[in-house]
C-alpha positions in Angstrom: 46.7 -142.4 -141.2 48.8 -144.7 -143.8 47.2 -145.9 -146.6 47.1 -149.9 -145.7 45.3 -148.8 -142.6 42.5 -146.2 -144.2 42.3 -149.9 -146.7 41.6 -151.9 -144.0 38.9 -150.2 -142.4 37.1 -149.3 -145.4 37.8 -153.0 -146.5 35.7 -153.8 -143.2 33.2 -152.1 -143.7 32.5 -153.1 -147.1 32.7 -156.8 -146.6 30.4 -156.8 -143.4 27.7 -155.2 -145.9 28.5 -157.4 -148.1 28.4 -160.7 -145.1 24.9 -158.8 -143.9 23.3 -158.6 -147.7 24.5 -162.2 -148.3 23.3 -164.1 -145.2 20.5 -162.2 -144.4 18.2 -163.3 -146.9 18.8 -167.3 -146.4 16.7 -167.5 -143.5 13.1 -167.3 -145.3 14.9 -168.4 -148.8 12.1 -171.7 -148.6 9.2 -168.4 -147.3 9.9 -167.0 -151.1 10.3 -170.0 -152.6 6.3 -171.2 -151.2 5.2 -167.8 -152.2 6.3 -168.2 -155.3 3.7 -170.7 -155.7 5.8 -174.2 -154.9 3.5 -175.6 -152.4 4.5 -179.1 -152.4 6.4 -180.0 -149.9 8.9 -181.9 -151.6 9.8 -179.9 -154.3 10.1 -176.7 -151.8 12.5 -178.7 -150.1 14.4 -179.6 -154.0 13.6 -175.8 -155.0 15.4 -174.5 -151.9 18.1 -176.6 -152.3 19.0 -175.8 -155.8 17.8 -172.1 -155.4 20.4 -172.0 -152.5 23.2 -173.8 -154.4 23.5 -172.2 -158.0 24.6 -169.2 -156.0 28.3 -171.4 -154.7 28.5 -173.6 -157.7 28.9 -170.8 -160.5 31.0 -168.7 -157.6 32.8 -171.7 -157.7 33.3 -171.7 -161.7 33.9 -168.3 -162.1 36.0 -167.4 -159.1 39.6 -167.9 -161.1 38.4 -165.9 -163.5 37.8 -162.6 -161.4 41.3 -163.5 -159.5 43.5 -163.3 -163.3 41.3 -160.2 -164.5 42.2 -158.4 -160.6 46.0 -159.3 -161.2 45.7 -157.5 -164.4 43.3 -154.7 -163.9 43.5 -154.4 -160.3 41.1 -155.3 -157.1 39.6 -152.0 -156.3 38.2 -152.8 -160.1 36.6 -156.1 -158.9 35.3 -154.8 -155.5 33.6 -152.6 -157.3 32.1 -154.8 -159.9 30.9 -157.6 -157.2 29.0 -154.6 -155.0 27.5 -153.7 -158.0 26.3 -156.3 -159.8 25.6 -158.0 -156.6 23.4 -155.2 -155.4 21.6 -154.8 -159.1 20.9 -159.0 -158.8 19.7 -158.4 -155.4 17.1 -155.8 -156.0 15.8 -158.0 -159.4 14.7 -160.4 -156.8 12.6 -158.3 -155.1 10.4 -157.9 -158.3 10.3 -162.1 -159.5 7.5 -163.5 -160.0 8.1 -167.4 -160.5 10.5 -169.5 -159.3 13.0 -170.3 -161.9 13.1 -166.1 -162.2 14.5 -166.4 -158.7 16.8 -169.7 -160.0 18.2 -168.1 -163.1 19.4 -164.5 -160.7 20.3 -166.6 -158.6 22.9 -168.0 -160.9 23.5 -164.6 -162.0 24.3 -163.3 -158.4 27.0 -166.0 -158.6 28.7 -164.8 -161.7 28.9 -161.4 -160.0 30.3 -162.6 -157.0 34.2 -161.8 -155.5 33.9 -159.0 -153.1 35.3 -160.4 -150.3 38.5 -162.9 -151.4 38.7 -159.5 -154.1 38.9 -157.3 -150.3 41.7 -160.1 -148.7 43.9 -159.8 -152.2 44.0 -156.1 -151.2 44.5 -156.1 -148.1 47.2 -159.1 -148.5 49.1 -157.1 -151.2 49.2 -153.7 -149.0 49.9 -154.7 -145.7 53.1 -155.1 -144.3 54.2 -158.9 -144.6 54.5 -158.9 -140.2 51.1 -158.1 -139.8 49.3 -160.2 -142.5 47.9 -162.7 -140.0 46.4 -159.6 -137.6 45.0 -158.2 -140.9 43.5 -160.8 -142.7 41.9 -161.6 -138.9 40.3 -158.3 -139.2 38.8 -158.2 -142.6 37.6 -162.1 -141.3 35.7 -160.6 -138.2 34.0 -158.1 -140.7 32.5 -161.5 -142.3 31.7 -163.0 -139.1 30.0 -159.8 -138.3 27.6 -160.0 -141.1 27.0 -163.8 -141.5 25.9 -163.0 -137.7 23.9 -160.5 -137.8 22.0 -161.2 -141.2 19.6 -164.0 -140.6 18.8 -161.8 -137.3 18.0 -158.7 -139.3 16.5 -160.9 -141.9 14.4 -162.7 -140.0 12.9 -159.5 -138.0 13.0 -157.7 -141.5 10.5 -160.4 -143.1 8.0 -160.0 -140.4 8.4 -156.2 -139.8 7.9 -155.0 -144.1 7.3 -158.1 -145.7 9.6 -160.6 -147.7 10.2 -158.6 -151.0 11.3 -155.6 -149.3 14.1 -157.4 -147.7 16.0 -157.5 -150.9 15.6 -153.6 -152.0 17.1 -152.9 -148.2 19.8 -155.5 -148.8 20.5 -154.3 -152.6 21.1 -150.6 -150.5 23.6 -152.0 -148.3 25.5 -153.3 -151.5 24.9 -149.6 -152.6 26.5 -148.7 -149.4 29.8 -151.0 -150.2 29.9 -149.8 -153.5 30.5 -146.1 -152.0 32.6 -147.0 -149.0 34.8 -148.5 -152.4 34.8 -145.9 -154.9 35.7 -142.9 -152.2 38.2 -144.9 -149.3 39.8 -147.3 -150.8 43.2 -146.6 -152.5 44.5 -149.0 -154.5 48.7 -147.9 -155.2 51.4 -149.8 -155.3 50.1 -152.9 -157.2 51.4 -154.7 -160.4 49.6 -155.5 -163.1 49.7 -158.4 -165.0 49.6 -157.4 -168.5 47.3 -159.6 -170.6 49.9 -161.1 -172.9 51.7 -161.8 -170.3 49.1 -163.2 -168.1 50.2 -166.7 -167.0 48.2 -170.2 -167.6 47.0 -171.9 -164.4 49.9 -174.0 -164.4 52.2 -171.6 -165.0 51.0 -169.7 -161.8 51.5 -173.1 -160.2 55.1 -173.7 -161.3 56.0 -169.6 -160.4 55.2 -171.2 -157.0 58.1 -172.0 -154.7 55.5 -174.9 -152.8 52.8 -175.7 -154.9 52.0 -179.2 -153.3 51.4 -177.1 -149.8 49.6 -174.3 -152.0 47.2 -177.5 -153.0 47.0 -178.4 -149.9 45.9 -175.1 -148.0 43.0 -175.3 -151.1 41.6 -178.4 -149.5 42.3 -177.1 -146.1 39.6 -174.7 -147.1 37.2 -176.7 -148.5 37.2 -178.9 -145.4 36.5 -175.8 -143.6 33.7 -174.3 -145.0 32.8 -178.5 -145.4 32.4 -178.3 -141.3 30.6 -175.5 -141.3 28.4 -176.7 -143.8 27.6 -180.7 -143.1 25.8 -179.5 -139.2 23.8 -177.3 -141.1 21.0 -179.4 -142.2 20.7 -180.9 -139.3 21.4 -179.3 -136.7 17.6 -177.6 -135.9 16.2 -181.2 -135.9 19.3 -182.5 -133.6 18.5 -179.7 -131.1 15.0 -180.6 -131.0 16.1 -184.4 -130.6 18.5 -183.5 -127.9 15.3 -181.4 -126.3 12.2 -182.9 -127.0 10.2 -180.9 -124.7 11.7 -177.2 -125.3 8.7 -175.2 -126.6 10.9 -172.3 -128.5 13.2 -175.2 -130.8 13.3 -172.4 -133.2 15.0 -169.6 -130.8 17.4 -172.4 -129.2 18.3 -173.7 -132.3 19.2 -170.3 -133.7 22.1 -169.7 -130.6 23.8 -172.8 -130.8 23.7 -172.2 -134.9 25.0 -168.4 -134.0 27.2 -169.4 -131.0 30.5 -170.1 -132.6 30.1 -166.8 -134.7 31.0 -165.1 -131.5 33.8 -166.9 -130.0 34.8 -166.5 -133.7 34.7 -162.4 -133.8 36.5 -162.1 -129.9 38.7 -164.9 -131.0 40.1 -163.9 -134.7 41.9 -160.7 -134.4 44.4 -162.0 -131.2 44.9 -165.3 -132.8 45.9 -163.5 -135.5 48.4 -161.5 -133.9 49.7 -165.0 -132.5 50.0 -166.0 -135.3 52.1 -163.3 -136.5 54.9 -164.3 -133.9 54.5 -168.0 -133.5 53.7 -168.9 -137.0 50.6 -168.9 -139.5 50.9 -173.4 -139.4 50.6 -173.3 -136.0 47.8 -171.8 -135.3 46.2 -173.9 -138.3 46.8 -176.9 -137.3 46.2 -176.3 -133.4 42.8 -175.5 -134.5 42.1 -178.4 -136.9 43.6 -180.7 -134.1 40.7 -178.4 -131.8 38.3 -179.3 -134.3 38.2 -183.1 -134.1 38.6 -183.3 -130.8 35.3 -181.2 -130.8 33.0 -182.5 -133.7 33.8 -186.2 -131.9 32.5 -184.5 -128.1 29.1 -183.4 -130.1 28.7 -186.7 -131.6 28.2 -187.9 -127.8 26.0 -184.2 -126.5 23.4 -185.9 -124.5 21.7 -181.8 -123.7 21.6 -178.6 -126.1 23.8 -176.8 -123.5 26.2 -179.3 -124.5 26.4 -178.9 -127.6 26.3 -175.3 -127.3 29.6 -175.0 -125.8 31.0 -177.0 -127.6 29.8 -175.1 -131.2 31.3 -172.1 -128.7 34.4 -173.9 -128.6 34.2 -174.7 -131.6 34.2 -171.0 -132.7 38.0 -170.5 -131.5 38.9 -172.8 -134.4 36.6 -171.4 -136.5 38.2 -168.1 -136.1 41.9 -169.1 -136.8 41.6 -171.2 -139.5 40.7 -169.5 -142.1 42.8 -166.1 -141.6 45.9 -168.6 -141.2 45.1 -170.8 -144.4 44.5 -167.2 -146.4 48.2 -165.9 -144.8 49.9 -169.1 -145.5 49.2 -168.5 -149.3 50.1 -165.2 -149.2 53.4 -165.9 -147.7 54.4 -168.5 -150.6 53.0 -166.8 -153.6 54.0 -163.5 -155.3 52.4 -160.0 -156.1 51.5 -161.4 -159.6 49.9 -164.1 -158.9 47.8 -163.2 -155.8 44.6 -162.6 -157.2 44.5 -165.7 -159.4 46.0 -168.1 -155.9 42.9 -166.0 -153.6 40.6 -167.0 -156.6 41.6 -170.8 -156.9 41.1 -170.9 -152.8 37.1 -168.6 -152.9 36.8 -171.8 -155.4 37.3 -173.9 -152.7 35.4 -172.1 -150.2 32.1 -172.3 -152.8 32.9 -175.8 -153.4 32.6 -176.6 -149.6 29.5 -174.9 -149.2 28.2 -177.3 -151.7 29.4 -180.4 -150.1 28.9 -179.7 -146.6 25.2 -179.6 -147.0 25.4 -183.0 -149.5 27.4 -184.5 -146.9 25.4 -183.9 -143.9 22.1 -184.4 -145.6 23.1 -187.9 -146.8 24.8 -189.6 -143.8 22.2 -188.1 -141.5 19.3 -190.2 -143.6 21.6 -193.4 -143.2 22.8 -193.5 -139.8 21.4 -190.8 -137.9 22.7 -187.2 -136.9 25.7 -187.9 -134.3 27.1 -189.8 -137.7 27.4 -186.3 -139.1 29.8 -185.0 -136.3 31.6 -188.5 -136.3 32.1 -188.1 -140.1 32.9 -184.6 -139.5 35.5 -185.4 -137.5 37.4 -188.0 -139.6 37.4 -185.4 -142.8 39.1 -182.7 -140.8 41.6 -185.5 -139.7 42.1 -186.6 -143.1 43.0 -182.9 -144.2 45.0 -182.8 -141.1 47.2 -185.8 -142.0 47.9 -184.8 -145.5 48.7 -181.4 -144.5 51.3 -182.2 -142.1 52.6 -184.9 -144.3 53.5 -181.5 -147.1 54.6 -179.8 -144.2 57.6 -182.7 -143.5 58.4 -183.1 -147.0 61.6 -181.7 -148.4 60.6 -178.8 -151.3 63.1 -177.8 -153.7 62.5 -174.4 -154.4 63.1 -172.5 -151.0 62.5 -169.2 -153.2 63.0 -165.8 -151.0 64.4 -167.3 -147.8 61.4 -168.6 -146.8 61.3 -171.7 -144.7 58.4 -174.3 -143.8 59.4 -173.3 -140.3 58.1 -169.5 -140.3 
């Protein structure tokens, strides 16, 4: 089997276990905070939000640094660093005795992050360019699988063996990711950048054939994550408002929350192949427009069934957007700066994870749940218009014969 195929399969499992590890702790994080002595409802909400957000904030700050180091030292080393580092930090979280220790370790977890973006960059550097859309979509399916399965596993394990034991099992999953990376992934044919040749941030963008598009794609990544995050804080409450007489509201809300992941998982590889044939930018624009229409539809939903159907359809857009963005980023950058570009993109992804819930909570407090969907649609619309505007403007440097029509 060709080495890039072995790497793709190995990275798929590594991203699956990483996605599982990160997401299976989230459902019971407030319960763990409560177990550590924070019992006042207002304080519990504050601490839970802070402990959840601190990881993404730190990750957003350090991702460009890890991307630069990946260009110099290689992406396999970054995968080993991230999987082992997160594994150790999550293991330590099982033994904390107060909430301040947990906060510090969650911040440290953000510092050790970076497995998935470096996995993307490694695959992007080695897969044949004509199959890059399909390959990126396959890696995305691994992350989606982990995000879907993680909360279910975390909830079941927490009820079965206790909260602290889940951290130990999660650490074990990351150890498996570390071993898969160490023994199966081969990094060959990679051009490593010497430290003295490492470019500054401004120089990185000067090497790009279309820097305005790259920056616009960074903001698109932020918007994609914002779309998911803005709904998260209010989804259960909105489902309860739609179905006030349903007894198993937690289960129903869980289904509505998870269902976009199912359709994204089913559609991502096929949409990736389609993007390789007709152009990733066409897939991206179609997905953004579909998202706008669906979020508007959700603001008018009258039942959990209607909301679930619309969110299932949203999953098709979710499964296409991020791989399309990553494929376009790869197309318009050189191997010399791939790690840096993917690191910057990951920073915007983490920022979306922070901004989205804040936006959703704020708008729902002022205008109600339905306005969150409308506001999210408006944000996607602005991003889509701006991206179309960038695509329609001429650019001077068409390096390598790449054109906007590809």
